[in-house]
N, C-alpha and C positions, 0 to 999 in steps of 0.2 A: 787500584790506587798505587800499588807498588810499581806497576808499569809506568805510571806518571813520573815517579821519581827516577826510574831507570832511564827514561828518555830526557830528563831535565838537562843533564850535562851536554849530550849531543846537541840538543836544541839551542842551548846558550852558546855553544861553540860555533854553530852554523848561523846564528841570528846576526842580522845587520840592522838593528833598530834605529829609528830616527825619532826625534821629539814629536813630529807630526803623527807618525804611526803609533807612538806610545799613547797619545791623546785619543786617537781613533779607536785603537784596540782597548784602551782603558775604559772608554765609554761603553763599548760593547760588553766587556767583562763585568763592569758594574751593573749593567742591566741583568746579566745572567746571575750575578751574585744576589741581586735583589729578589729575583724570582726564586732562586734556591732558598733564600731566607724565608720568604713567605710560605714556600712548600714545606720546609723543615719545621716551621712553626705551626703547621696544620696537620701533621701526621703523627699518629700513635702506632708505630710499626707493630703489626701482627695482633693488635688489640681491637682496632675498628677500621672500617673501610673509609679512608679519607675521601670526602666528596665536597668539602668546603674550601674556601680560599681559592688558590689557583687550581686545586683538584676539581673544582666545579667547571673549569674551562678546558683542561687538558689532563689526560690520564697520567702523564709522566713529567710533571713540571720540574722535578729535580734533574732529570736528564736533559730537558730543554734548557734549563739554566746552566747546566754543565756544558752543553753545546755552545752557548753564547759566551760563556766564560773562556772556554778553551779556544774558540775561534778568535776571540779578542786577543788572546796571548799569541796565537799563530800569526795574526795580522801584524801585531806589534813587532814580531820577529823580523819583519822586513824582507823576507825572501819569498819569491813567488810560489815555491813548492811547499811551503809550510802549511798554508790553509788546506790545499787538497790532501796533503799527507795526514793532517789532523782529521779531516772528514773521513778518510778511509779508516783510520784507526778508531775513530768514534763509532762508525757503523759496525765495525767488527766487534768491538768490546761491548757496546751498549745494545746492539742487536741481540746478542746472546743473553745479556742481562734482562732485557725486556721480555724475551720469550720465557725465561725461567721465572721471572716475577709474575707474569700473567698466570702461569700454572699454579704457582703458590697461592696467589690471591683467590683464584677460583676454588682451590681446595679449601682455603680458610673461610671464604665468605659465600661460596655457592652462587645461588641465583642472584643475590644482591650484587655480586661482582659482575656476573654475566649481563645483567641489566645495565649496570654502570658502563661496562665495556662497550655495549652496543650504542650507548647514547653519547659517550665522551670520546673524542678523538685522541689518539695516542700522542701526537706531536704538534699538530697544527690546532691552536685553540679555537674553541667554539665561542661565538660572541655572547650568547645567552648562557647564564650559569645553569648547570645541571641541577635538577630537583628530583630527589629520589621519590618513588611511589610512596603513598601513604601506607602506614602499617596495615597489614592484612591484604595488601595487594601483591603478595609474593616476596615480601622483603621484611626481615626482622628489624624493628626500630633500633635495637641495641647494636646492630652491625655497622650502621652508617653514621659517621661523624661529619656534620655539615658546618661546624664552627670554623671561624677564620683563624688566622695566625696568632700564636701566643709566644712571648719571649721565653717562657719556661720550656716549651717544647723545642724551640730553637736551640737553647742551651743543652737540653737533655739529648737532643739528636746530634750534638757536637758539630753543628754547622759552622761554627767559628773556625774550624780547621780549614775549610775551603777558602775562607777569607784570608787567613794567614798564608796559605800556600799560594794563592793568587797574588797577594801583596809581595811575597818573596820573589815570585817570578817577575813581576813588573819592576820591583826594586833592582833586581840584577840586570834586567834589560835597560833600565835607566842608567845604571852605572856604566854599562857597556856603551850606550849611545852618547851620554853626556860627558862622563869623566874619561872614558877611554876612546871617545871619538868614533864609535860604531864598531 
């Protein structure tokens, strides 16, 4: 997260946004934020294994949402090298995060997570939602949460910070594109 803010100023200085790219990037970022919101509203970190809402389709919906949010900002930046630079940075940062998270979740939830990991793709969503095995089939019923998103979890997980940061980024790009002429 700190890296994001450290790169914000160089990004804004290099950006050459246009109104059209702001709309295109904004749509992509909104889709990413919506996915992040649904994911953040479905997870009780370190308490239960989230397997409902978007977690029934993809193992890392917060990261997928972050990818689309960041890609939208990079596209809105209007320079050809910003999306590939974002992709490289994303793979470097989140590749490490995903490996660490996989180990932690396996330690916390054991066979429940191993089964979930085998059945649910990391990044490309599955069409049919995941259904955990019935209790007694190698999985504790208390470990898996299959409920959908809730506003309370969204707020508790402080997902509104992603919305504010993205809005600030697009606001500054808009100022540069419209008020300062690119």
